[in-house]
C-alpha positions, 0 to 999 in steps of 0.5 A, spaced: 500 520 274 506 518 278 512 522 280 519 522 274 524 522 279 524 515 283 529 514 291 535 514 285 534 519 280 531 518 274 531 512 271 528 507 265 529 504 258 534 508 255 532 512 247 524 509 250 523 511 256 529 515 258 529 519 251 534 524 249 529 529 250 528 528 257 535 527 258 536 534 255 531 537 258 533 534 266 540 537 264 537 544 263 533 544 268 536 541 272 542 545 271 538 552 272 535 549 279 540 547 283 545 553 281 538 557 282 541 560 275 548 562 278 553 564 272 558 560 268 557 555 274 561 548 274 558 542 274 561 535 273 558 529 269 560 521 270 557 515 267 557 508 267 560 504 261 553 502 258 552 503 250 547 508 253 551 513 256 554 517 250 547 518 248 544 520 254 550 524 256 551 529 250 544 529 250 544 531 258 550 536 258 547 539 252 542 542 256 546 543 261 550 548 256 544 551 254 544 555 261 550 557 261 553 552 266 561 550 264 561 542 265 567 538 267 566 531 264 569 525 268 568 520 263 567 513 266 567 513 273 564 510 279 558 514 282 560 516 289 566 519 285 562 524 282 559 526 290 566 526 291 569 530 286 563 535 286 566 537 293 573 537 292 573 540 286 568 545 288 563 544 283 556 547 284 553 540 281 554 533 280 551 529 275 550 521 274 548 517 269 547 511 271 542 505 272 547 502 277 544 494 278 540 494 272 540 491 265 543 494 260 537 497 257 536 501 263 539 507 264 538 514 269 540 520 271 542 522 279 544 529 281 547 531 286 548 538 290 555 541 291 555 538 298 555 532 294 548 531 297 543 528 293 537 532 292 531 533 296 524 531 295 523 539 294 529 540 289 527 534 284 519 536 284 521 543 282 526 541 277 520 535 275 515 541 275 519 545 270 520 540 265 512 538 265 510 545 264 516 547 260 517 552 264 520 558 261 527 560 262 533 565 260 537 562 256 545 566 254 547 566 248 554 568 245 559 568 250 554 567 255 554 559 253 557 554 257 564 549 255 566 543 256 572 540 260 575 532 260 579 531 267 583 526 266 585 525 273 578 523 276 580 516 276 586 517 281 583 522 284 578 518 287 584 512 288 588 516 292 582 518 296 581 511 298 587 511 299 588 515 304 582 512 308 586 507 311 591 510 315 597 507 312 595 500 313 596 495 307 594 488 305 600 486 303 599 477 304 591 478 302 589 475 296 583 478 293 578 476 288 573 481 285 568 481 280 568 488 277 560 486 274 563 490 267 561 496 270 564 503 273 569 500 278 573 495 272 578 500 272 580 504 279 578 497 283 584 493 281 589 498 280 586 501 288 588 494 291 594 492 287 597 499 290 595 496 297 600 490 295 594 485 295 594 479 290 589 481 285 585 477 281 579 480 277 573 478 272 568 481 269 572 487 268 571 487 261 566 492 259 563 492 251 557 497 252 552 492 254 555 486 258 554 491 264 550 486 270 550 481 266 550 475 270 555 478 274 556 483 279 553 484 286 546 482 283 549 475 282 554 472 285 555 465 283 562 466 278 565 470 284 564 465 289 567 459 284 573 463 282 574 465 290 574 457 290 579 457 284 584 462 286 583 460 293 582 468 295 581 470 302 576 474 301 571 476 294 568 483 293 562 483 288 561 491 285 555 492 281 554 496 275 556 504 278 560 500 284 556 504 289 554 498 293 559 492 295 557 484 297 563 480 299 564 472 299 569 470 305 573 465 303 569 458 304 564 461 298 559 463 303 556 470 302 556 476 306 552 482 304 551 489 307 548 487 314 553 483 316 559 487 313 556 493 317 555 489 323 562 487 322 565 494 321 561 498 326 563 493 331 570 494 330 569 501 330 564 501 335 571 497 340 575 503 338 571 509 340 570 511 332 561 510 333 558 515 335 553 513 340 554 505 338 549 507 333 548 504 325 542 506 321 540 501 317 532 500 312 527 497 315 529 492 310 535 490 314 535 482 317 532 481 323 538 477 326 541 485 324 538 487 330 539 481 335 547 482 333 547 489 334 544 489 341 548 483 343 555 487 341 553 494 345 551 497 339 544 500 336 541 501 330 536 507 327 531 505 323 528 508 316 524 507 310 528 504 304 533 507 299 540 509 302 538 516 301 533 515 307 540 513 311 544 518 309 538 523 312 538 520 319 545 520 319 546 527 317 541 529 322 544 525 328 551 526 326 552 518 326 557 515 322 556 508 318 550 507 315 547 503 309 542 497 306 542 489 306 543 490 299 550 494 299 549 501 299 554 502 305 556 509 307 561 511 311 560 518 312 566 520 315 568 519 308 564 520 303 556 521 303 554 516 299 554 509 297 562 508 295 563 500 293 571 500 293 570 504 300 567 499 303 571 493 300 578 497 303 574 498 310 571 491 310 579 488 308 582 493 314 578 489 319 580 483 316 588 485 317 587 488 324 584 483 327 588 477 323 581 474 322 579 470 316 572 473 314 568 467 315 569 468 323 569 476 323 562 474 318 560 469 325 557 476 328 550 474 326 546 469 324 542 471 318 534 469 319 531 466 314 528 471 309 524 471 302 524 477 297 519 476 291 517 482 286 510 482 283 510 485 276 506 491 276 505 498 272 509 505 275 503 508 275 499 502 279 505 500 284 503 505 289 496 503 290 496 496 294 494 498 300 489 502 298 486 496 296 482 492 300 484 484 298 491 485 300 491 490 305 487 484 309 492 478 307 498 482 309 494 484 316 492 475 316 500 474 315 503 478 320 498 475 325 499 468 324 507 469 325 505 471 332 511 476 333 515 472 330 517 475 323 514 479 319 511 483 312 514 489 309 511 490 302 514 497 298 513 499 291 520 498 287 523 506 287 526 505 281 522 499 278 514 497 275 515 492 282 512 492 287 517 488 293 515 483 297 519 481 303 517 476 309 521 473 314 521 468 319 523 462 322 520 457 317 523 457 310 517 453 307 512 457 311 516 463 308 515 462 301 509 460 301 505 465 304 511 470 299 508 467 293 501 467 294 501 475 296 506 476 289 500 472 285 494 476 290 498 484 288 498 483 281 491 480 279 489 485 284 493 492 280 493 489 273 486 488 273 
C-alpha cells in the first residue's frame, strides 16, 4: 500500500479519493497526535477557493472538534498565512485545505505544528497508522467538546507581516501586473501591493469555486506574459492556487523562474552580508545554470531531494536563510517557515527598487541550460518502483553515459500525483526531447503492464 501522505500532505480527487470520511479521520487523529491529547488545544484552519473546500472543511473541523480541540477558522487564505498565524496566534497546530497548483477536482489537507513547520515523516506516519488501524482514543463529551471561532482579521494580519519585512521600502513608480490564479491570493496580493504604492493590474482574481488554476497562475503563464505587454508593466507576478509559490515575467515578457528569483535575491542579500555562509539551499531539480551562476557570484548551494519540506529541513539544520525550488516555492526563513508567494514577490520587487535595475537585467545573473521535464502516467501504487525495473534502470544508465558529464537525468515519483517525472538537462534540446520521450514511453510500458 502506498503512503497516504505525500511530499505536501494528503491529496487526491475530492469526494472520491479524498473523501469526507478521510477528512474527518485526518482531523480527528491529526489533532490527537499533534497536540498529544492536550485539552482545549487551539488549531487554525484555512482553505483555498476550490469548490470542495467547504465540504472538506466541515468534515475536517468535525474531526478536530470531536477530540476537544478548538478551531479558529481563517476562511480563504494563502498557505503561508496559515504557517505564520499558527505562530503569531499561539496555536497548537494549523491545517490548510488545498491542492496547490492542481486542477479543481483535486484537494488536499496539510498540517503544520505549533512552530509553523510541516510535520516530520514519523508524525505523519503515526497519524496514518492510527487511521488505518482505527485506533481507539478517548473522546470527550458535553462541555469537553471543541468550539469553532471565525477570525476576521487573518488577511490583514498576513498583509501587515509581509509589509513589515520591507523596512519602509515602497514600490512607488513600479507598474506590477499579477495573475492570482483565481486562488487564495486573489484579495491579499492586490491589497498588499497597492498598500506599497505600486500601480497594480490584476487578472484571474475572480474565483468562483471552479476556476482555480484554470489556464492561469504559475502553471499557465501565457495570459500574464500578454498582460504585461498590454499594460506595459515593469514586472508580472504569477501565484498558484494556495499562493505558496511565485513565478515572474520581466518587462519584456520573458519568464523568470524560481531558480532565477533565488539567484537574484540571494546575490542581493549576499552583497549586504545577509546570506549565511553565502549559501542558498535548492533541490536536485534546480537548473545547472543556477549552479554556474552561484559560483560566479561567490555563493554556494546545498542540494536536497525534491520538496520544499526537505529544503526547509536543511535550512533549519544549518541556519541558512534562503532556499527553495525552481517551481517557485521560495523560503525566506527570517520571515516565514514555508514557501510564501507574496513574501517572495515583495522581496523580488525590493531588489528591483533598491538596485534601480529592470528585472530583465537582474535575471541575466544566470543562463538557463536546456531542460526537459515530462511525466509518465503510472498508478500511485507502482510509481515508486521504476528503479526496480531492470529495463528502465539500464536505459537511464545508458542515457547518462551518453552525456559524457555534460548533462544529467533525474527520474522521480511525484509526491502528489500518479506520475513519474522525467527530467533531462544538457546542451542539445532535440536530443533531450528524444531521450525524455523515450524514457516516458518505456516507464509507462514497463510499469503499467
